[in-house]
Structure formats: structure tokens, C-alpha cells
DRENDREN-682643 format. One record per residue (C-alpha): residue number from 1; residue in three letters; x, y, z. Coordinates in Angstrom, 3 decimals. Example, Ala and Ser with C-alpha at 12.3 -4.5 7.8 and 13.67 -1.06 7.14 Angstrom:
2
(1,ala,(12.300,-4.500,7.800))
(2,ser,(13.670,-1.060,7.140))
//
This chain:
71
(1,unk,(63.246,61.565,170.056))
(2,unk,(64.643,58.932,167.748))
(3,unk,(63.333,60.610,164.613))
(4,unk,(64.883,63.945,165.575))
(5,unk,(68.284,62.329,166.145))
(6,unk,(67.997,60.410,162.896))
(7,unk,(67.200,63.569,160.928))
(8,unk,(70.049,65.478,162.556))
(9,unk,(72.566,62.726,161.902))
(10,unk,(71.543,62.296,158.260))
(11,unk,(71.679,66.014,157.609))
(12,unk,(74.991,66.364,159.431))
(13,unk,(76.598,63.638,157.354))
(14,unk,(75.106,64.991,154.122))
(15,unk,(76.523,68.473,154.542))
(16,unk,(80.093,68.721,155.830))
(17,unk,(80.114,72.528,155.687))
(18,unk,(79.477,73.912,159.229))
(19,unk,(77.267,76.728,157.928))
(20,unk,(75.141,74.262,155.970))
(21,unk,(74.967,71.992,159.003))
(22,unk,(73.581,74.801,161.155))
(23,unk,(70.971,75.666,158.548))
(24,unk,(70.037,72.005,158.146))
(25,unk,(69.665,71.623,161.923))
(26,unk,(67.355,74.633,162.077))
(27,unk,(65.213,73.267,159.249))
(28,unk,(65.062,69.793,160.794))
(29,unk,(64.249,71.188,164.236))
(30,unk,(61.383,73.226,162.807))
(31,unk,(60.052,70.235,160.868))
(32,unk,(60.154,68.012,163.946))
(33,unk,(58.474,70.605,166.153))
(34,unk,(55.668,71.037,163.602))
(35,unk,(55.179,67.276,163.301))
(36,unk,(55.221,66.682,167.073))
(37,unk,(51.430,66.993,167.638))
(38,unk,(50.699,64.284,165.078))
(39,unk,(53.402,62.054,166.588))
(40,unk,(51.917,62.551,170.048))
(41,unk,(48.413,61.781,168.780))
(42,unk,(49.626,58.619,167.068))
(43,unk,(51.464,57.555,170.208))
(44,unk,(48.372,58.133,172.330))
(45,unk,(46.187,56.108,169.961))
(46,unk,(48.727,53.280,169.919))
(47,unk,(48.856,53.305,173.723))
(48,unk,(45.075,53.103,173.977))
(49,unk,(44.976,50.223,171.505))
(50,unk,(47.691,48.383,173.421))
(51,unk,(45.801,48.893,176.677))
(52,unk,(42.565,47.591,175.152))
(53,unk,(44.301,44.532,173.754))
(54,unk,(45.900,43.853,177.137))
(55,unk,(42.509,44.074,178.852))
(56,unk,(40.973,41.676,176.334))
(57,unk,(43.779,39.166,176.830))
(58,unk,(43.447,39.361,180.628))
(59,unk,(39.675,38.977,180.405))
(60,unk,(40.025,35.948,178.127))
(61,unk,(42.611,34.389,180.434))
(62,unk,(40.421,34.906,183.507))
(63,unk,(37.413,33.436,181.668))
(64,unk,(39.516,30.474,180.583))
(65,unk,(40.662,29.848,184.167))
(66,unk,(37.055,29.994,185.397))
(67,unk,(35.887,27.546,182.736))
(68,unk,(38.677,25.069,183.376))
(69,unk,(38.299,25.202,187.150))
(70,unk,(34.549,24.548,186.955))
(71,unk,(34.955,21.299,185.003))
//
């Protein structure tokens, strides 16, 4: 997960104390795990939209080929 790595790296650089780093990692890990369902839902919706757009483009291309070959 890119976001998880980004959060960990930012928090690690912000706090140079090893104890603070461990606490920051725990907090970030909990935040990411709680946000995961919404990320997954957003990813699924984006995938469905991409699939629908791809189907529309293919359908338009096939229709265009049919129209140009009939002339």
C-alpha cells in the first residue's frame, strides 16, 4: 500500500526517537487498517467505471468500423 508506506516514512522522519517511532507506527497502522474498507470500496468503484468506459469505447469502435465498411 502506497499510502501506508508514505505515512510510515513521514512519521519515521518526523520523530527520530525510536520509542516515538514505534508509537507513531502503531497509530499509523491502526489508521490505515480502519480506512482500508473505504479505500477498497473506492478502488472497486473506480475499476467498475474503468470497465464501463472501456466497453463503451470498444462498442463505439466496432460501430464505427461497421459504418465505414458499409459505405
